[in-house]
C-alpha positions as CSV (number, residue, x, y, z in Angstrom):
1,M,0.0,0.0,0.0
2,E,1.2,3.5,-0.9
3,F,-0.1,6.8,0.4
4,H,0.4,10.2,-1.1
5,L,0.1,13.6,0.6
6,R,-2.4,16.0,-1.0
7,E,-3.1,19.6,-0.1
8,N,-6.1,18.6,2.0
9,G,-5.4,15.1,3.0
10,I,-4.0,11.8,1.8
11,R,-4.7,9.7,-1.2
12,T,-4.2,6.0,-2.0
13,S,-5.4,3.8,-4.8
14,F,-6.5,0.2,-4.9
15,E,-7.7,-2.1,-7.6
16,Y,-11.3,-1.1,-6.8
17,G,-10.6,2.6,-6.9
18,Q,-9.1,5.7,-5.3
19,L,-9.5,6.6,-1.6
20,D,-9.2,10.1,-0.2
21,I,-8.5,10.4,3.5
22,S,-8.8,13.7,5.5
23,G,-9.7,15.0,8.9
24,D,-12.2,17.2,7.0
25,E,-15.2,15.3,5.6
26,A,-15.4,17.8,2.7
27,N,-12.0,16.4,1.5
28,G,-12.3,12.7,2.1
29,F,-13.2,10.0,4.5
30,R,-12.2,10.7,8.1
31,P,-9.8,8.1,9.6
32,F,-12.3,7.1,12.3
33,Q,-15.0,6.4,9.7
34,L,-12.6,4.1,7.8
35,M,-11.8,2.3,11.1
36,V,-15.4,1.8,12.0
37,S,-16.3,0.8,8.4
38,S,-13.5,-1.8,8.4
39,I,-14.7,-3.4,11.6
40,A,-18.4,-3.3,10.7
41,G,-17.8,-4.5,7.1
42,C,-15.5,-7.4,8.2
43,S,-17.9,-8.4,11.0
44,L,-21.0,-8.4,8.7
45,G,-19.1,-10.2,5.9
46,V,-17.9,-13.0,8.2
47,F,-21.4,-13.3,9.7
48,R,-23.0,-13.5,6.2
49,K,-20.5,-16.2,5.1
50,I,-21.3,-18.3,8.2
51,L,-25.1,-18.0,7.7
52,D,-24.7,-18.9,4.0
53,K,-22.5,-21.9,4.8
54,Q,-25.1,-23.1,7.2
55,R,-27.8,-22.4,4.6
56,M,-29.7,-20.2,7.0
57,N,-32.4,-18.2,5.2
58,Y,-32.6,-14.5,5.7
59,E,-33.9,-11.7,3.5
60,D,-31.6,-8.9,4.7
61,I,-29.0,-8.0,7.3
62,Q,-28.2,-4.4,8.3
63,V,-25.7,-3.2,10.8
64,S,-25.6,0.2,12.5
65,A,-22.6,1.4,14.4
66,E,-22.5,3.7,17.4
67,V,-19.1,5.0,18.2
68,T,-17.8,6.3,21.6
69,R,-14.7,8.5,21.4
70,N,-12.5,10.0,24.1
71,P,-11.8,13.6,23.5
72,D,-9.2,13.6,26.3
73,E,-7.1,11.0,24.6
74,A,-6.6,12.3,21.1
75,N,-10.3,11.5,20.4
76,R,-9.5,7.9,20.2
77,I,-12.2,5.3,19.6
78,E,-13.0,3.5,22.9
79,K,-16.1,1.6,22.0
80,I,-18.0,0.5,18.9
81,H,-21.5,-0.9,19.3
82,L,-22.6,-2.9,16.3
83,H,-26.3,-3.6,16.1
84,F,-27.2,-6.3,13.7
85,V,-30.8,-6.5,12.4
86,V,-31.6,-9.7,10.6
87,K,-34.9,-9.9,8.6
88,G,-36.2,-13.2,7.4
89,Y,-38.7,-16.1,7.8
90,H,-38.5,-18.6,10.6
91,L,-35.4,-17.1,12.1
92,N,-33.8,-18.9,15.1
93,Q,-32.4,-16.1,17.3
94,D,-30.3,-18.4,19.5
95,K,-28.6,-19.9,16.4
96,L,-28.1,-16.4,15.0
97,L,-26.5,-15.2,18.3
98,K,-24.2,-18.2,18.3
99,N,-23.1,-17.5,14.7
100,L,-22.6,-13.8,15.6
101,E,-20.2,-15.0,18.3
102,I,-18.4,-17.3,15.9
103,S,-18.1,-14.4,13.4
104,R,-16.6,-12.2,16.0
105,N,-13.9,-14.8,16.7
106,N,-13.1,-15.0,12.9
107,C,-13.2,-11.4,12.0
108,S,-9.7,-10.2,11.5
109,M,-10.6,-6.5,12.1
110,V,-12.4,-7.2,15.4
111,Q,-9.5,-9.4,16.5
112,S,-7.0,-6.7,15.5
113,V,-8.5,-4.1,17.9
114,E,-9.6,-6.6,20.6
115,N,-7.4,-5.2,23.4
116,S,-7.8,-1.5,22.5
117,I,-11.4,-0.9,21.4
118,N,-14.4,-2.4,23.1
119,V,-16.5,-3.9,20.2
120,E,-20.0,-4.8,21.4
121,E,-22.5,-6.6,19.2
122,T,-26.2,-6.9,19.6
123,L,-28.8,-8.7,17.5
124,E,-32.3,-8.0,16.6
125,C,-34.5,-10.4,14.6
126,I,-37.4,-9.2,12.5
127,Q,-39.7,-12.1,11.5
128,L,-41.3,-11.6,8.2
129,S,-44.7,-13.2,7.5
């Protein structure tokens, strides 16, 4: 990975496209947004993979992230609460919770910040009829 200094931030390029990073949202993604997105995206991706391997039926999964930062310590991220909302027919909440725990243990991003950021996950099931 290579990063290049720009007037209002930093730029990097990947196979998928270009990424602008800046402390000012007008000029790019803020670093904390990228950190939270990495953790939420990895966690959701691993959770989905587990559900698909087990052939668990769901219509949709959404994740919302609530972030707690500490302004007294360089505004560092102290906690990320990920709330998973699974929509589907005949959902088994206990099995979904167990799979969410498995996904946590297999998500490289969650594991990377395990001892520095408190990542909390909750689950809500919406039964469709």
